[in-house]
C-alpha positions in Angstrom: 84.1 170.3 128.2 85.5 169.4 125.0 89.5 170.0 125.6 90.0 172.6 123.4 90.7 176.4 124.8 87.6 178.8 124.0 88.7 182.0 122.4 88.2 184.5 125.6 88.3 184.6 129.2 84.5 185.0 129.3 83.9 182.4 126.9 85.6 179.8 129.2 83.6 180.9 132.0 80.5 180.7 130.7 81.5 177.6 129.5 82.0 176.7 132.8 77.7 177.4 133.7 76.6 175.0 130.8 78.9 172.1 130.7 79.4 169.0 133.3 83.1 168.6 132.5 85.2 170.7 134.8 88.9 172.3 134.4 90.7 169.4 135.0 90.3 167.7 131.2 90.7 171.2 129.6 94.2 171.7 131.6 95.6 168.3 131.1 94.9 168.9 127.8 96.9 172.2 127.5 99.9 171.0 129.5 100.4 167.8 127.4 100.2 170.3 124.4 102.5 172.6 126.1 104.9 169.8 126.9 104.7 168.4 123.1 105.4 171.9 121.5 108.1 172.6 124.3 110.9 170.5 122.3 111.0 173.0 119.5 109.5 176.3 120.9 111.3 176.8 124.0 108.2 178.7 125.3 108.9 177.3 129.2 111.4 176.8 131.2 109.1 174.4 133.1 105.7 172.8 132.8 103.8 172.3 135.8 101.7 169.5 134.8 101.4 167.7 138.5 100.8 171.3 140.0 97.6 172.6 137.8 96.5 169.4 137.7 96.1 169.4 141.7 94.6 173.3 141.2 92.1 171.9 138.9 91.2 169.1 140.9 90.9 171.4 144.0 88.8 173.9 142.2 86.6 171.0 140.9 86.0 170.3 144.5 86.0 173.4 146.3 83.0 174.4 144.1 81.0 171.2 143.0 78.1 172.5 144.6 78.0 176.0 143.6 76.1 177.3 141.4 77.5 179.2 138.0 77.2 182.8 139.8 79.3 181.5 142.8 82.3 180.7 140.6 85.5 182.8 141.2 85.5 185.3 138.1 89.0 183.3 136.6 87.6 179.9 137.4 89.5 177.5 135.3 91.4 180.1 133.5 94.7 178.8 132.4 97.6 181.2 132.7 101.3 181.3 132.3 103.9 183.3 134.5 107.3 184.4 133.6 110.1 182.5 135.2 111.8 185.5 137.2 108.3 185.6 139.1 108.1 183.1 142.4 106.2 180.0 142.1 106.3 178.0 145.8 108.7 174.8 145.5 109.9 175.9 141.6 113.2 177.4 141.4 113.2 181.0 139.7 115.5 180.7 137.0 115.4 184.4 136.2 116.3 182.9 132.4 119.6 182.4 133.8 121.9 179.3 135.4 124.6 182.2 137.1 121.5 184.4 138.6 119.0 181.9 139.2 117.4 181.1 142.7 116.5 178.4 144.8 112.9 177.4 144.8 110.9 180.2 147.2 108.2 178.8 150.3 105.7 181.1 148.9 104.1 182.4 145.6 104.4 185.7 144.4 101.4 188.2 145.7 100.6 188.5 141.8 100.3 184.8 141.7 98.0 183.8 145.0 96.3 186.7 143.9 95.5 185.2 140.4 95.0 181.9 142.1 92.4 183.1 144.6 90.4 184.4 141.3 90.4 180.6 140.0 93.1 180.7 137.7 95.3 177.9 136.9 99.0 178.2 136.4 100.4 175.6 134.0 104.0 176.6 133.3 106.7 179.0 134.2 108.3 181.1 131.0 111.1 181.7 129.4 112.7 185.1 128.9 115.3 186.9 128.3 118.6 186.4 130.9 117.7 188.3 133.7 114.8 189.7 132.2 117.6 192.4 130.4 116.7 192.1 126.3 114.3 192.2 124.2 115.2 189.5 121.5 113.7 186.1 123.0 117.2 184.6 122.3 117.8 182.9 125.6 121.7 180.7 125.9 120.8 179.0 128.8 116.8 177.7 127.9 117.0 177.5 124.2 115.2 180.7 121.7 111.7 181.2 122.5 110.1 180.7 118.7 107.5 183.6 117.7 103.9 181.3 117.0 104.1 184.1 114.1 106.9 182.2 112.0 109.7 180.1 113.6 112.1 182.2 111.6 111.2 185.6 113.4 112.3 186.8 117.0 109.6 186.7 119.4 111.0 189.9 121.3 111.5 189.9 125.2 112.0 189.6 127.6 108.5 188.5 128.5 109.0 186.4 125.5 107.2 182.7 126.6 104.8 184.5 127.9 103.8 186.4 124.8 104.3 183.2 123.3 102.1 180.9 125.5 99.1 183.0 124.8 99.7 183.4 120.9 100.5 179.3 120.6 97.1 179.4 123.0 98.6 177.4 125.6 97.1 179.9 127.8 94.7 182.7 127.8 96.3 185.0 130.0 100.1 185.1 130.9 102.2 187.0 133.3 105.2 189.1 132.7 107.5 192.0 133.7 108.0 195.4 132.0 110.9 197.4 133.0 112.1 198.5 129.6 108.8 197.5 127.6 109.4 194.0 128.3 105.7 192.8 127.9 104.6 194.8 125.3 107.3 194.3 122.8 106.8 190.5 122.5 103.3 191.1 122.5 103.4 193.5 119.5 106.2 190.9 117.7 104.2 187.8 118.7 100.8 189.7 117.7 98.9 189.6 121.0 97.4 192.2 123.7 100.7 193.6 125.9 99.4 195.6 129.0 101.8 197.6 132.0 99.6 198.8 134.6 100.5 201.8 136.3 103.5 201.3 138.8 102.7 199.1 141.6 98.9 198.4 141.3 99.9 195.1 141.0 102.3 194.3 144.3 106.0 193.5 143.4 106.1 191.0 146.2 107.9 187.4 145.0 108.9 188.9 141.9 113.0 189.3 141.0 114.0 193.1 140.7 115.6 194.4 137.8 115.4 198.5 138.1 112.7 198.7 140.8 111.7 202.2 140.0 111.0 201.3 136.4 110.0 197.4 136.9 106.1 196.2 137.1 104.2 193.2 136.7 102.3 193.5 133.2 99.3 191.0 131.4 99.6 189.2 128.4 96.4 188.1 126.7 94.8 187.2 122.8 92.4 190.1 123.1 91.2 193.6 124.8 88.2 192.4 126.1 90.3 189.8 128.0 92.8 192.1 129.3 89.3 194.7 130.5 88.1 191.2 132.3 90.8 190.2 133.6 92.2 193.4 135.0 88.3 194.1 136.5 89.1 190.9 138.5 92.0 192.0 139.7 90.7 195.4 141.0 92.7 197.4 138.6 89.5 199.3 137.2 89.7 201.9 139.5 87.7 204.9 137.1 84.3 203.5 136.5 82.9 206.6 135.4 82.7 208.0 132.0 85.3 210.8 131.8 83.1 214.3 131.1 84.6 215.1 128.1 85.5 213.1 125.3 89.1 211.7 125.5 91.7 213.8 124.1 94.3 211.9 122.3 98.1 212.9 121.3 99.4 211.4 118.2 102.8 211.8 116.5 103.9 214.3 114.0 105.1 212.7 110.4 108.0 214.1 111.1 108.6 211.7 114.4 108.6 208.7 112.4 111.6 209.3 110.0 113.5 206.6 111.8 110.8 204.1 111.8 110.6 201.4 109.5 108.7 202.5 106.4 105.3 199.8 107.1 105.0 200.9 110.4 105.0 204.5 109.8 103.0 204.2 106.9 100.7 201.7 108.9 100.3 204.4 111.6 100.0 207.2 109.3 96.9 205.4 107.7 95.0 204.4 111.2 95.7 208.5 112.6 94.0 209.3 109.3 91.2 207.2 109.6 91.4 208.1 113.4 91.5 211.8 112.3 87.8 211.9 110.6 85.9 210.7 113.9 83.7 213.5 115.5 83.6 211.6 118.7 87.4 212.0 119.7 89.9 214.8 119.8 93.1 215.1 118.5 96.1 217.1 118.6 99.7 216.2 117.8 102.6 215.3 120.6 105.0 218.0 121.2 108.7 217.3 120.1 110.0 214.5 122.1 113.8 212.2 121.7 112.4 208.8 121.9 115.5 206.9 120.5 117.6 209.1 123.0 115.3 208.6 126.2 115.5 204.7 125.5 118.7 204.6 124.9 119.6 206.1 128.1 117.2 204.0 130.3 118.8 201.0 128.9 122.5 202.1 130.2 120.7 203.2 133.2 119.1 199.7 134.1 122.3 198.0 132.6 124.7 199.9 134.6 122.4 200.1 138.4 121.8 195.9 137.4 125.7 195.2 137.1 126.5 197.3 140.1 124.2 195.5 142.4 125.2 192.3 141.0 128.7 192.9 141.9 129.3 192.3 138.0 133.1 193.7 138.5 133.5 191.8 142.1 136.7 189.3 142.0 133.7 187.5 143.8 131.9 187.3 141.0 133.6 185.8 138.4 132.4 182.5 138.1 129.2 183.6 137.8 129.9 186.3 135.5 131.6 183.3 133.1 128.5 181.5 133.6 126.2 184.8 132.0 125.2 184.0 128.2 127.3 186.0 126.0 124.5 188.8 125.0 124.3 189.7 129.0 127.8 189.6 129.7 128.4 191.7 126.4 125.7 194.4 128.1 126.7 194.4 131.1 130.8 194.5 130.6 129.9 197.9 128.5 127.3 199.3 131.0 129.7 198.9 134.3 132.3 200.6 132.2 130.6 203.6 131.7 131.6 207.1 132.1 129.9 208.5 135.2 129.3 211.7 132.9 127.7 209.9 130.5 124.8 208.7 133.5 124.7 211.6 134.7 123.8 213.1 130.8 121.3 210.3 130.8 119.8 210.4 134.0 119.4 214.2 133.5 117.7 213.3 129.9 115.2 210.8 131.6 114.5 213.3 134.0 113.6 215.9 131.4 111.9 213.4 129.5 109.6 212.7 132.6 109.0 216.1 133.1 107.4 216.6 129.4 105.5 213.2 129.2 103.6 214.1 132.6 103.0 218.1 131.2 101.6 216.6 127.6 99.3 214.3 129.2 98.0 216.7 131.7 96.6 218.3 129.0 95.5 214.9 127.3 93.8 211.4 128.4 96.4 209.4 126.2 99.5 209.4 123.8 99.4 206.9 120.8 102.0 205.4 119.2 103.5 202.5 117.4 104.7 199.7 119.9 107.3 199.3 118.5 109.8 200.7 115.3 109.4 197.4 112.8 106.8 194.6 113.3 109.3 192.0 112.2 112.6 190.6 113.2 114.7 187.6 111.6 115.5 184.9 114.2 119.5 186.0 113.5 119.0 189.4 113.3 120.5 192.0 116.0 117.6 193.7 117.3 117.4 197.2 116.7 118.7 199.7 119.3 115.8 201.2 118.9 113.0 198.8 119.6 112.1 200.0 122.9 111.9 203.6 121.8 108.2 204.1 122.3 107.2 201.9 124.9 110.0 203.4 127.7 108.0 206.6 128.2 105.4 204.3 130.2 108.5 202.9 132.4 109.7 206.7 133.6 106.7 207.9 135.1 105.2 204.6 136.3 102.1 205.3 133.6 99.8 202.4 132.1 100.2 201.7 128.9 98.6 199.0 126.2 99.4 197.4 123.3 97.2 195.7 120.7 97.7 194.2 116.9 95.5 196.2 114.7 94.0 194.1 112.4 93.0 195.3 108.7 96.1 197.5 108.3 97.0 196.9 104.6 100.5 194.7 104.4 101.2 195.4 107.9 100.7 193.3 111.4 101.0 197.0 113.0 100.6 197.0 116.9 99.5 200.3 118.5 100.5 201.5 121.7 98.2 203.8 124.2 99.9 205.7 127.0 97.9 207.1 129.8 98.1 209.1 133.1 99.0 206.9 135.9 95.8 205.5 138.0 93.7 205.4 134.9 94.4 202.1 134.0 90.7 200.8 133.3 89.8 203.8 131.4 93.0 203.2 129.1 92.2 200.1 128.3 88.6 200.9 127.5 89.9 203.6 125.1 92.1 201.4 123.3 89.2 199.2 122.6 87.4 201.9 121.4 89.9 203.0 119.0 90.1 199.1 117.7 86.5 199.2 117.3 86.9 202.8 115.4 89.8 201.9 113.3 88.1 198.4 112.2 84.9 199.9 111.4 86.6 202.1 109.1 89.7 200.8 107.9 88.3 199.3 104.4 86.4 203.0 104.0 87.7 205.4 101.6 89.2 208.4 103.1 
């Protein structure tokens, strides 16, 4: 095989059936590219050239005499892993000098599962320190550049995972999503981000941030790739079609007043197009305080994390001083919040969780923009409402998928679907259906 990465997981796995070459040539080419790019792009905390070469060679030996249909479903698929997820023998940095952990003795469960399916890990990816941030600016490993533009933030906290896919070093990357940390960088880097239902992918070997919300997530270049990988991982539990046409809740026009004008305009345009379809049912989402809920969630997660690591403990003083400025500032404020503010926030989160569950009891999904903006300058402050649309899925352990919508005039809009827990496969297929419908109709007159 010419060592050029095919456009999709299915294209790569199909290529192994017709080419005499096996994964080592491709993996060698990709790790060399990653090493060359990383000096400036800071996508990786570690590039695993030796490990990936050994794994590719093992696959070649193990499956040398196998028929194509006997190859594992992710045979030779290059993967990048966020550096808060354990890889045997490699330190888990968590994007931090102060919070890094020593080399574990075994891989995380998600890594073991991917490698058992034939995937090859080429590197550990950069992230916001402690996976608590949304900028992609890491003071220890460098700012992860956005492949869409060197002067744009990549988002976070799974910044390197999104950038590795966008840069086409890998076809699949693994991240974690506690407050939208897979979907935010996916949106800003122009790739697909999928947060499965809570605990569908085991968290064994993943550094916890806030276990009630923490979820292992997937990033890829297309919805079909997410569908293919999810099916291989056994996430496609609902294979049968629903008995009714899907019912989707759309945001009211009044709910977009705080959103950047180009994002709001593009979202309205997409909704107008979708409403013309007779194949789907649509209704309006009742009023919901996206911004207030997301801020309450941030303070809940941050204050809990500060308490768990003993941020104010005198014994933590040296580590506290070694934290990056952004994380230290956040935890300093979170650790001094009045108990009354935290209690009010928890009440708001409880109410929001019940509201979302009630809305989805009568609908199949909620369609929103992924982020309130489609680009952030590298030196700019991250908008305080950046996670507003993504946090509701974390509250209820719900699946959510974001994807870049092609063909929206003047925008790089990313859309998000949130579904009911356990409907992961159906939600991915519904996102594909919406994308196809929009691509077919966006250029047609209203």
